[in-house]
C-alpha positions as CSV (number, residue, x, y, z in Angstrom):
1,M,-37.5,4.6,2.3
2,K,-34.6,4.8,-0.1
3,E,-32.4,7.9,0.4
4,E,-32.2,10.2,-2.5
5,K,-28.7,10.8,-3.9
6,Y,-29.2,14.0,-5.8
7,T,-31.1,17.2,-5.4
8,K,-33.3,18.6,-8.1
9,K,-30.3,20.6,-9.4
10,G,-28.2,17.4,-9.7
11,K,-26.1,18.1,-6.6
12,L,-25.3,15.3,-4.1
13,V,-27.6,15.4,-1.1
14,K,-25.4,16.4,1.9
15,S,-26.4,13.4,4.1
16,Y,-25.6,11.0,1.2
17,Y,-22.3,12.7,0.5
18,E,-21.2,12.6,4.1
19,A,-22.2,8.9,4.5
20,E,-20.2,8.0,1.3
21,L,-17.2,10.0,2.4
22,E,-17.2,8.3,5.8
23,H,-17.3,4.9,4.1
24,L,-14.4,5.8,1.8
25,Q,-12.4,7.3,4.6
26,T,-12.8,4.0,6.5
27,E,-11.5,2.2,3.4
28,L,-8.6,4.6,3.3
29,V,-7.6,3.7,6.8
30,K,-7.7,0.0,5.9
31,M,-5.5,0.8,2.9
32,Q,-3.1,2.8,5.0
33,E,-2.7,-0.1,7.4
34,W,-2.1,-2.6,4.6
35,V,0.5,-0.2,3.0
36,K,2.2,0.0,6.4
37,Q,2.2,-3.7,7.1
38,E,3.3,-4.7,3.6
39,G,5.9,-2.0,3.2
40,L,4.3,-0.5,0.1
41,K,5.4,2.9,-1.3
42,V,2.7,5.1,-2.8
43,V,3.1,8.4,-4.5
44,V,0.0,10.4,-5.6
45,I,0.4,13.6,-7.7
46,F,-2.3,16.3,-7.8
47,E,-2.2,18.8,-10.6
48,G,-4.7,21.1,-12.3
49,R,-5.6,24.7,-12.8
50,D,-5.8,27.0,-9.8
51,A,-9.0,26.6,-7.6
52,A,-9.7,23.2,-9.2
53,G,-10.2,21.6,-5.8
54,K,-7.0,19.6,-5.3
55,G,-6.5,20.8,-1.8
56,G,-10.0,19.7,-0.8
57,V,-9.5,16.2,-2.0
58,I,-6.1,15.9,-0.3
59,K,-7.7,17.1,2.9
60,R,-10.4,14.5,2.7
61,I,-7.9,11.7,1.9
62,T,-5.6,12.5,4.8
63,E,-8.3,13.6,7.4
64,K,-8.5,10.2,9.2
65,L,-5.0,8.9,8.3
66,N,-1.9,8.7,10.4
67,P,0.3,11.7,9.4
68,R,3.4,9.5,9.9
69,V,2.2,7.3,7.2
70,A,0.3,9.6,4.8
71,K,2.3,12.8,4.2
72,I,1.5,15.9,2.2
73,V,4.3,17.6,0.2
74,A,3.7,21.1,-1.0
75,L,7.0,22.7,-1.9
76,G,7.5,26.4,-2.1
77,V,9.6,28.4,-4.5
78,P,13.0,26.8,-5.1
79,T,16.0,28.4,-3.5
80,E,19.0,29.5,-5.5
81,K,20.8,26.3,-4.5
82,E,17.9,24.2,-5.6
83,K,17.7,26.0,-8.9
84,S,21.3,24.9,-9.6
85,Q,20.6,21.2,-8.9
86,W,19.3,18.5,-11.1
87,Y,15.7,19.4,-11.5
88,F,14.2,16.3,-9.8
89,Q,16.6,16.5,-6.9
90,R,14.5,18.6,-4.6
91,Y,11.6,16.1,-4.9
92,V,13.6,12.9,-4.3
93,P,14.1,13.4,-0.5
94,H,10.3,13.5,-0.2
95,L,9.6,10.2,-1.9
96,P,8.2,7.5,0.4
97,A,10.1,4.9,2.3
98,A,8.5,1.5,2.8
99,G,5.1,1.8,4.4
100,E,4.5,5.4,3.4
101,I,2.0,7.3,1.2
102,V,3.1,10.7,-0.2
103,L,0.7,13.1,-1.7
104,F,2.2,15.9,-3.8
105,D,0.1,19.0,-3.9
106,R,1.7,20.1,-7.2
107,S,5.0,18.3,-8.1
108,W,7.8,18.2,-10.6
109,Y,5.2,19.0,-13.2
110,N,5.6,22.7,-12.2
111,R,8.2,22.8,-14.9
112,A,5.7,21.8,-17.6
113,G,3.1,24.3,-16.3
114,V,3.8,27.5,-14.4
115,E,7.6,27.5,-15.0
116,R,7.0,27.1,-18.7
117,V,4.2,29.6,-19.1
118,M,5.7,32.3,-16.7
119,G,9.2,32.0,-18.1
120,F,10.8,30.7,-14.9
121,C,12.8,28.1,-16.9
122,T,14.5,28.2,-20.3
123,D,13.3,26.4,-23.4
124,T,16.2,24.0,-23.1
125,Q,15.3,23.2,-19.5
126,Y,11.7,22.7,-20.5
127,Q,12.5,20.4,-23.4
128,E,14.9,18.4,-21.2
129,F,12.1,18.0,-18.6
130,L,9.7,16.6,-21.3
131,R,12.4,14.1,-22.4
132,T,13.5,12.9,-19.0
133,C,10.3,13.0,-17.0
134,P,8.9,9.7,-18.4
135,E,12.3,8.1,-17.7
136,F,12.3,9.5,-14.1
137,E,8.9,8.0,-13.5
138,K,9.9,4.7,-15.0
139,M,12.7,4.6,-12.4
140,L,10.3,5.3,-9.6
141,I,8.0,2.5,-10.7
142,R,10.8,0.1,-11.2
143,S,12.0,0.8,-7.7
144,G,8.6,-0.4,-6.4
145,I,6.7,2.9,-6.0
146,I,3.0,2.9,-6.9
147,L,2.7,6.2,-8.9
148,I,-0.7,7.7,-9.5
149,K,-1.2,11.1,-11.3
150,Y,-4.4,13.1,-11.2
151,W,-5.3,16.2,-13.2
152,F,-8.2,18.2,-11.9
153,S,-10.3,19.7,-14.7
154,V,-12.5,22.8,-13.9
155,S,-14.5,24.9,-16.3
156,D,-13.7,28.6,-16.7
157,E,-17.1,29.6,-15.2
158,E,-16.6,27.5,-12.1
159,Q,-13.0,28.7,-11.7
160,E,-14.2,32.3,-11.9
161,K,-16.8,31.6,-9.2
162,R,-14.2,30.1,-6.9
163,F,-11.8,33.0,-7.4
164,A,-14.5,35.4,-6.5
165,E,-15.3,33.4,-3.3
166,R,-11.6,33.6,-2.4
167,I,-11.3,37.3,-2.9
168,N,-14.4,38.1,-0.9
169,S,-13.9,35.6,2.0
170,S,-11.7,36.5,5.0
171,I,-10.9,32.8,5.6
172,K,-10.1,32.1,1.9
173,R,-8.4,35.2,0.9
174,W,-4.9,33.7,1.6
175,K,-5.5,31.2,-1.2
176,F,-5.5,33.9,-3.8
177,S,-2.1,35.0,-5.1
178,E,-0.6,37.5,-7.6
179,M,0.2,34.4,-9.7
180,D,-3.5,33.7,-10.0
181,L,-4.0,37.2,-11.5
182,E,-1.2,36.7,-14.0
183,S,-2.5,33.2,-15.0
184,R,-5.8,34.7,-16.1
185,A,-4.0,36.6,-18.9
186,K,-2.3,33.4,-20.0
187,W,-5.2,31.1,-20.3
188,I,-4.3,29.9,-23.8
189,E,-0.7,29.4,-22.8
190,Y,-1.6,27.3,-19.8
191,S,-4.1,25.2,-21.9
192,K,-1.4,24.5,-24.5
193,A,1.2,23.7,-21.8
194,K,-1.2,21.2,-20.3
195,D,-1.9,19.5,-23.7
196,D,1.8,19.3,-24.5
197,M,2.5,17.9,-21.0
198,F,0.0,15.2,-21.5
199,A,1.4,14.4,-25.0
200,Y,4.8,13.6,-23.5
201,T,4.0,12.2,-20.0
202,D,0.6,10.4,-20.4
203,T,2.3,7.1,-20.8
204,K,1.1,3.5,-20.7
205,Q,3.2,2.8,-17.6
206,S,2.4,6.1,-15.9
207,P,-0.9,7.5,-17.2
208,W,-2.8,10.6,-16.2
209,Y,-6.3,10.3,-14.7
210,V,-8.6,13.3,-15.2
211,V,-11.0,14.3,-12.4
212,K,-14.0,16.4,-13.5
213,A,-13.9,18.9,-10.7
214,D,-16.8,21.4,-11.3
215,D,-18.7,19.7,-8.5
216,K,-16.4,19.5,-5.5
217,K,-18.3,16.8,-3.6
218,K,-18.5,14.5,-6.7
219,A,-14.9,15.1,-7.4
220,R,-13.8,14.1,-3.9
221,L,-15.8,10.9,-3.9
222,N,-14.8,9.9,-7.5
223,C,-11.1,10.6,-6.9
224,I,-10.9,8.7,-3.6
225,T,-12.8,5.8,-5.1
226,H,-10.4,5.6,-8.0
227,F,-7.4,6.0,-5.7
228,L,-8.5,3.0,-3.6
229,S,-8.9,1.0,-6.8
230,K,-5.3,1.6,-7.8
231,V,-3.7,0.4,-4.6
232,P,-4.3,-3.3,-3.9
233,Y,-5.0,-3.8,-0.2
234,K,-6.7,-6.1,2.2
235,E,-8.4,-5.4,5.6
236,I,-6.1,-6.4,8.5
237,K,-7.9,-8.3,11.2
238,Y,-6.7,-7.1,14.6
239,K,-6.9,-9.0,17.9
240,K,-9.5,-7.8,20.4
241,I,-8.0,-5.6,23.1
242,K,-9.1,-5.6,26.7
243,L,-8.0,-2.5,28.6
244,P,-6.5,-3.4,32.0
245,P,-7.5,-1.3,35.0
246,I,-5.2,1.6,35.8
247,N,-3.0,1.0,38.8
248,K,-2.8,4.3,40.8
249,E,-1.4,2.8,44.0
250,G,1.7,4.3,45.6
251,Y,1.6,7.8,44.0
252,V,-0.2,11.0,45.0
253,R,-0.2,13.7,42.5
254,P,0.8,17.2,43.8
255,P,-1.9,19.9,43.6
256,M,-1.8,22.1,40.5
257,D,-1.9,25.9,40.4
258,E,-5.2,27.0,39.0
259,Q,-3.3,29.5,36.8
260,T,-1.8,26.7,34.8
261,F,-5.3,25.8,33.4
262,V,-6.7,27.3,30.2
263,S,-9.8,29.3,31.1
264,D,-13.2,27.7,30.6
265,K,-14.5,30.2,28.0
266,Y,-16.9,27.7,26.4
């Protein structure tokens, strides 16, 4: 009997979603190993409105990967020293070396979004960012970096629902910040900032890819599928490994104090 993909409400059936996610995560591991072997350098940028689901996708991408190969970068508020530096300088140390994948949970595009809207940068700094960002990304691409940029698009109604869940959940409350409250009063400003950002930085060489994110499960599968399509990779065939027997001859382990063990609560 053929498994149903969708419920009557158009949602993905849980078992189907989990099977598809497992398949995609297996492919991500294959891609990771190819990136490592071939010395590729991959940068993935995740941007979008608050509660759009960026973190959930990043979690599913990295869940089965080697953290030494696939690294998440989520920078905090810049220090006074960083504020005085060339704007892109604080991001450069986090760029990948050969054989690495770096996922930016928000990135240098903070200047075109929250910094612009909330007045954390001057108009001169903002205009300079719009002018130099495409050039900066061209430099990255010319250096051999595979650069992929995702914008997560969520409706006002769905964002409202997710904010309410965060406020009322003891395990999600930490996700809600004062900045989220302020952003609600500046919806139009954020919308215009996003449109202006796309106008300047959605280039042929470094395009934006929009992920429809109202349905979290669909967004995760769609984004991962697209990500895999943008990084050319092949499956690496490994030699079969036969584990040799453990040689314990010639050593007797001393007895351990029972107090050193964690108690068996479960």
